[in-house]
matplotlib code that plots the C-alpha trace (Angstrom):
import matplotlib.pyplot as plt

x = [82.9, 79.2, 76.5, 76.9, 73.7, 74.2, 77.8, 76.1, 73.4, 75.8, 78.4, 76.7, 78.3, 75.8, 75.8, 73.0, 71.2, 69.1, 67.3, 66.6, 54.1, 52.1, 50.2, 50.3, 50.8, 51.0, 48.7, 47.6, 46.9, 44.5, 45.4, 45.7, 46.1, 46.7, 50.2, 51.4, 54.5, 56.3, 55.7, 56.7, 60.4, 60.5, 58.5, 58.3, 56.6, 55.8, 58.4, 58.9, 61.5, 62.0, 64.8, 65.9, 66.4, 67.3, 68.8, 71.6, 71.7, 68.5, 66.5, 64.9, 65.4, 62.5, 61.4, 60.5, 58.2, 59.0, 57.6, 55.2, 54.0, 54.2, 53.6, 54.2, 55.0, 56.6, 56.4, 58.4, 57.0, 54.9, 55.0, 53.6, 53.3, 53.9, 52.4, 51.7, 52.7, 56.0, 57.3, 55.1, 57.8, 58.0, 61.8, 62.5, 60.4, 62.2, 65.7, 64.3, 63.5, 67.0, 68.4, 70.2, 68.4, 68.2, 64.6, 63.6, 61.1, 59.8, 61.8, 62.6, 62.8, 64.2, 63.5, 62.2, 65.6, 65.5, 68.1, 68.7, 70.2, 72.7, 76.5, 78.0, 79.4, 76.0, 74.1, 76.6, 76.0, 72.2, 72.2, 73.3, 69.5, 68.3, 69.2, 67.9, 67.3, 67.6, 65.3, 68.2, 70.2, 73.0, 73.4, 73.5, 76.5, 80.2, 81.2, 84.7, 84.1, 83.5, 80.5, 82.0, 83.6, 80.4, 78.3, 80.9, 81.7, 79.5, 80.7, 84.2, 83.5, 81.8, 84.3, 81.8, 84.0, 87.4, 89.4, 88.1, 85.1, 84.0, 84.2, 82.1, 79.4, 79.2, 78.8, 76.1, 74.2, 74.7, 73.4, 70.3, 69.4, 69.8, 73.4, 76.0, 79.4, 80.8, 79.4, 81.8, 84.4, 82.5, 81.6, 78.1, 78.1, 78.3, 74.8, 71.4, 69.0, 67.4, 70.8, 72.1, 68.8, 69.6, 73.1, 71.6, 69.4, 72.3, 74.1, 71.1, 70.9, 74.7, 74.5, 71.2, 68.9, 65.6, 64.2, 64.5, 63.5, 62.6, 62.5, 60.9, 62.9, 61.2, 60.2, 63.5, 62.8, 60.5, 57.4, 58.8, 62.0, 60.2, 57.9, 60.9, 62.3, 59.0, 58.6, 62.3, 61.5, 58.4, 60.4, 63.0, 60.4, 58.8, 62.2, 63.7, 60.6, 61.8, 59.7, 59.5, 58.8, 57.9, 57.9, 56.2, 54.0, 52.6, 49.4, 49.0, 52.6, 51.8, 48.6, 50.7, 53.2, 51.8, 49.9, 48.9, 49.1, 49.8, 48.8, 51.0, 50.0, 52.4, 54.4, 51.4, 49.7, 46.2, 44.9, 46.3, 44.6, 45.0, 45.5, 42.2, 40.3, 42.3, 41.7, 38.1, 36.9, 39.2, 37.8, 39.9, 39.3, 42.8, 43.3, 40.1, 41.4, 44.8, 42.9, 40.7, 43.8, 45.1, 44.6, 42.8, 42.3, 38.9, 36.1, 34.1, 36.5, 36.8, 35.9, 35.0, 38.2, 38.6, 40.7, 42.3, 42.9, 46.2, 49.4, 50.7, 51.2, 54.6, 56.0, 57.7, 54.2, 51.6, 48.1, 46.2, 43.7, 43.7, 46.6, 44.6, 41.6, 42.8, 42.4, 39.7, 36.5, 34.3, 36.1, 34.0, 34.7, 35.9, 38.6, 40.3, 40.7, 41.2, 43.8, 42.0, 43.5, 44.1, 41.3, 41.0, 37.7, 38.0, 41.5, 41.2, 42.5, 41.6, 42.5, 39.4, 36.7, 34.0, 34.9, 35.0, 31.3, 30.2, 31.1, 31.7, 29.2, 30.6, 32.7, 33.0, 32.6, 35.4, 36.8, 37.5, 41.2, 43.4, 46.7, 49.3, 48.2, 49.4, 52.1, 51.7, 51.6]
y = [174.7, 173.9, 176.4, 178.3, 177.1, 173.6, 173.7, 175.4, 172.9, 170.0, 171.3, 173.5, 176.9, 179.7, 182.9, 184.9, 187.8, 190.2, 193.1, 194.6, 168.5, 169.9, 172.7, 176.4, 178.5, 182.2, 184.3, 181.2, 179.2, 176.6, 174.0, 170.5, 171.6, 168.0, 168.7, 170.6, 172.9, 170.5, 167.6, 169.9, 169.3, 172.7, 175.7, 178.8, 181.7, 184.9, 184.3, 187.2, 188.1, 191.5, 192.2, 195.7, 196.5, 199.6, 202.7, 204.9, 208.3, 208.3, 205.4, 205.2, 201.9, 199.6, 196.5, 193.2, 191.4, 187.8, 186.0, 187.5, 186.4, 182.6, 180.1, 176.3, 173.4, 170.3, 166.9, 163.7, 161.6, 164.5, 166.3, 169.6, 170.4, 174.1, 175.1, 178.2, 180.0, 180.9, 183.8, 183.5, 182.8, 179.0, 178.6, 181.8, 180.2, 176.9, 178.7, 180.6, 177.4, 176.2, 179.7, 179.9, 183.3, 185.3, 186.4, 190.1, 189.3, 186.2, 183.2, 179.4, 177.0, 173.6, 171.2, 174.6, 176.4, 179.6, 179.2, 183.1, 182.6, 180.1, 180.7, 179.9, 176.8, 175.7, 176.7, 174.6, 171.4, 172.1, 172.1, 168.5, 168.0, 170.1, 169.4, 170.3, 168.6, 171.2, 171.5, 171.3, 167.9, 169.1, 172.7, 171.7, 169.4, 170.4, 169.3, 169.0, 166.6, 162.9, 161.4, 159.8, 163.1, 165.1, 162.6, 162.2, 166.0, 166.8, 163.5, 164.8, 168.4, 167.3, 164.9, 162.0, 159.7, 159.7, 157.2, 153.7, 154.3, 157.4, 155.4, 152.7, 154.9, 156.8, 153.4, 152.4, 155.7, 155.3, 151.8, 153.1, 155.5, 152.9, 154.0, 151.3, 151.3, 152.0, 155.7, 156.4, 157.5, 159.1, 162.8, 164.3, 164.8, 161.0, 160.5, 161.0, 163.7, 160.8, 159.5, 163.1, 163.7, 160.4, 161.7, 164.8, 162.9, 160.6, 164.0, 165.2, 161.9, 161.6, 163.5, 161.7, 164.8, 165.0, 167.8, 168.0, 170.8, 169.3, 172.2, 171.1, 167.7, 166.3, 169.2, 168.7, 164.9, 163.2, 161.5, 157.9, 158.9, 161.6, 158.8, 156.9, 159.6, 160.4, 156.8, 156.9, 159.9, 158.4, 155.2, 157.1, 159.0, 155.9, 154.4, 157.4, 159.5, 162.4, 165.7, 167.2, 170.7, 169.7, 172.6, 172.2, 173.8, 170.3, 169.9, 166.2, 165.5, 167.2, 165.4, 162.1, 162.9, 165.4, 165.0, 168.8, 171.4, 175.0, 177.4, 180.5, 183.6, 186.6, 185.5, 184.7, 181.4, 181.8, 178.3, 175.2, 172.0, 168.3, 167.1, 165.4, 168.4, 170.8, 168.3, 167.4, 170.8, 173.8, 177.0, 179.7, 181.0, 180.8, 177.4, 176.3, 178.0, 176.2, 172.9, 173.6, 173.8, 170.3, 167.9, 164.7, 161.5, 160.7, 162.6, 162.3, 164.3, 167.0, 170.3, 173.6, 175.6, 179.0, 181.4, 183.8, 187.4, 189.0, 188.0, 187.8, 191.4, 192.5, 191.8, 195.3, 196.8, 194.4, 195.6, 196.9, 194.6, 191.1, 190.5, 188.2, 190.7, 192.1, 188.5, 187.1, 186.3, 186.7, 189.8, 192.4, 196.1, 194.7, 192.7, 195.9, 197.6, 194.9, 192.1, 188.9, 186.8, 183.1, 181.9, 178.3, 176.2, 172.7, 172.3, 174.0, 177.7, 180.0, 183.8, 185.0, 187.4, 185.8, 182.4, 183.7, 185.0, 181.5, 178.9, 180.1, 178.5, 175.0, 174.6, 171.1, 169.5, 168.1, 164.8, 162.1, 161.4, 158.7, 159.5, 158.2, 157.1, 158.9, 157.5, 155.3, 156.9]
z = [172.6, 172.4, 173.3, 176.8, 178.0, 177.3, 179.1, 181.9, 182.4, 182.3, 184.5, 186.9, 185.9, 184.8, 183.0, 184.7, 183.0, 184.8, 183.5, 186.7, 191.5, 189.0, 190.6, 191.0, 193.9, 195.2, 192.9, 191.3, 194.4, 194.7, 192.1, 193.6, 197.2, 198.1, 196.8, 199.6, 199.4, 201.6, 199.0, 196.0, 194.7, 192.8, 193.1, 191.2, 193.1, 191.2, 188.6, 186.4, 183.8, 181.8, 179.4, 178.8, 175.2, 173.2, 174.8, 173.4, 172.0, 169.9, 171.2, 174.6, 176.7, 176.7, 178.5, 177.1, 179.4, 178.6, 181.7, 184.1, 187.7, 187.0, 189.8, 189.4, 191.4, 190.3, 192.3, 191.7, 188.9, 187.5, 184.2, 183.5, 179.8, 178.9, 175.7, 173.7, 170.4, 169.5, 171.5, 174.5, 177.1, 177.2, 176.9, 178.9, 181.8, 181.4, 181.9, 184.8, 186.6, 186.1, 187.0, 183.8, 183.7, 186.8, 187.5, 187.7, 190.3, 192.2, 193.2, 192.4, 195.5, 195.1, 198.3, 200.0, 199.3, 197.5, 194.8, 194.7, 198.3, 197.5, 197.1, 193.8, 195.2, 196.7, 193.6, 191.3, 193.7, 193.5, 189.8, 189.7, 190.4, 187.7, 184.0, 180.7, 177.1, 174.4, 171.4, 168.7, 169.4, 167.1, 168.3, 172.0, 171.3, 171.0, 167.5, 168.8, 171.6, 171.2, 172.7, 175.6, 176.8, 176.2, 178.4, 180.9, 181.2, 184.2, 186.1, 185.7, 186.5, 189.7, 190.8, 190.7, 188.6, 186.7, 184.8, 184.3, 186.6, 184.4, 181.1, 182.8, 183.9, 180.6, 178.6, 181.2, 180.4, 176.7, 176.9, 178.8, 176.2, 173.5, 172.1, 171.5, 172.9, 169.5, 169.8, 172.7, 170.4, 167.7, 167.1, 167.1, 163.2, 162.7, 164.4, 163.2, 164.9, 167.0, 168.2, 169.0, 171.2, 173.0, 173.5, 175.0, 177.4, 178.5, 179.2, 181.3, 183.2, 184.0, 187.5, 188.4, 188.4, 190.0, 187.5, 183.8, 181.7, 178.3, 175.9, 172.4, 172.7, 169.6, 167.4, 165.3, 164.8, 162.4, 164.0, 164.4, 165.9, 168.1, 169.4, 170.5, 172.2, 174.1, 175.2, 176.6, 178.4, 180.0, 180.8, 182.5, 184.6, 185.8, 186.8, 188.5, 189.7, 187.5, 187.5, 184.0, 182.7, 179.1, 176.7, 173.4, 170.7, 169.7, 171.8, 170.9, 172.0, 175.4, 175.8, 175.6, 178.2, 180.7, 183.9, 183.9, 181.3, 181.6, 178.7, 178.1, 176.3, 176.2, 179.2, 181.6, 182.4, 181.2, 181.9, 183.8, 184.9, 184.8, 181.2, 181.0, 181.8, 179.4, 176.3, 177.1, 178.4, 177.9, 179.3, 178.1, 174.6, 173.7, 174.9, 172.9, 169.7, 170.1, 170.5, 167.5, 165.3, 166.4, 163.3, 163.8, 161.8, 163.2, 161.7, 164.7, 166.8, 164.5, 166.1, 164.5, 163.7, 165.8, 163.7, 165.7, 163.9, 163.9, 165.6, 169.1, 170.6, 171.1, 174.6, 174.2, 174.3, 175.5, 175.4, 178.4, 180.2, 179.1, 176.7, 174.6, 174.1, 170.7, 169.2, 171.5, 169.5, 172.8, 174.4, 176.1, 177.3, 180.7, 179.0, 177.4, 180.7, 183.4, 183.6, 184.7, 187.6, 187.4, 189.4, 190.7, 190.1, 191.7, 190.2, 187.1, 187.0, 184.2, 183.7, 181.9, 183.1, 181.1, 182.7, 186.2, 185.6, 184.1, 181.5, 178.1, 175.6, 174.8, 178.0, 178.8, 175.4, 173.5, 172.5, 175.0, 174.8, 176.2, 177.9, 180.3, 183.9, 186.8, 188.7, 191.8, 195.1]

ax = plt.figure().add_subplot(projection="3d")
ax.plot(x, y, z, "-o")
ax.set_aspect("equal")
plt.show()
């Protein structure tokens, strides 16, 4: 069998683990208020995940704070890019949105219904609307299954199609993602990385979902193949009105595909705003440091590199106050003792005491960038 997570996403079953539109809501309320709760397809409210580790005869049990108090709203045809360093909680957040993981606190609503209140049968039905494209296109495919069966498994499990009709629907899906009919009876190891990712996308599309988590979908691919996959995802979004949670550490990729960008640090969102505002005028010191590290071929757009000292603190023992303060070049005493709240300012929310007191030096400066247009309303 393939990975448990990939099988769960395709068929609707889940192994829940519980340790105890493009806007934000709840504690992060205020971003894009024109996108009302009624218009939101999927909402995360106060989403928190803590894993318990250790325990036993000689070791005390400890908590890993993977995701803390995340509030997001996804609307049809919109993409929120979720960025941050490795280990900041991006992938855990993606799995919480799909309820592949059970949250320790908070809730996920789809079309206004709290997923935690659904029976197993109803949750399985709801999962037809929510799918995932995994980072590793090979590890997420069962090496013992032919491509036709991999793509059609969800259709068969949910009783959507069988026999000749199933084969026809699978061939149609394969053609839409750029795979020929000859791929139907082949195995995953016979394909390149880009082709395998197309198989993963076809599988995710099989049940006509409305929301897709794309977890680092091009990080394992070379640049040219990755660009083809990105263009395919954007075309499918325009055709079907899909909402994406696009998880990546590559800020230039996120810039290309996203309508809004959420920046995570140690499990928390520290800045979220429309993509043009993030890239032209990031406010949080962490976001600005990330953007300064993005390579550019245009010397005129080259920014002064911000070098952050040390590593991301351990989620087992996060620092007090602002989690970023041990690495922040502008931290003050207040940052060490008080956790900043995510405060909205005209649709641009930032969790930083200094930004709340006034713009940091250099705010609003940055390269002018070109990105995808918003979908028609």
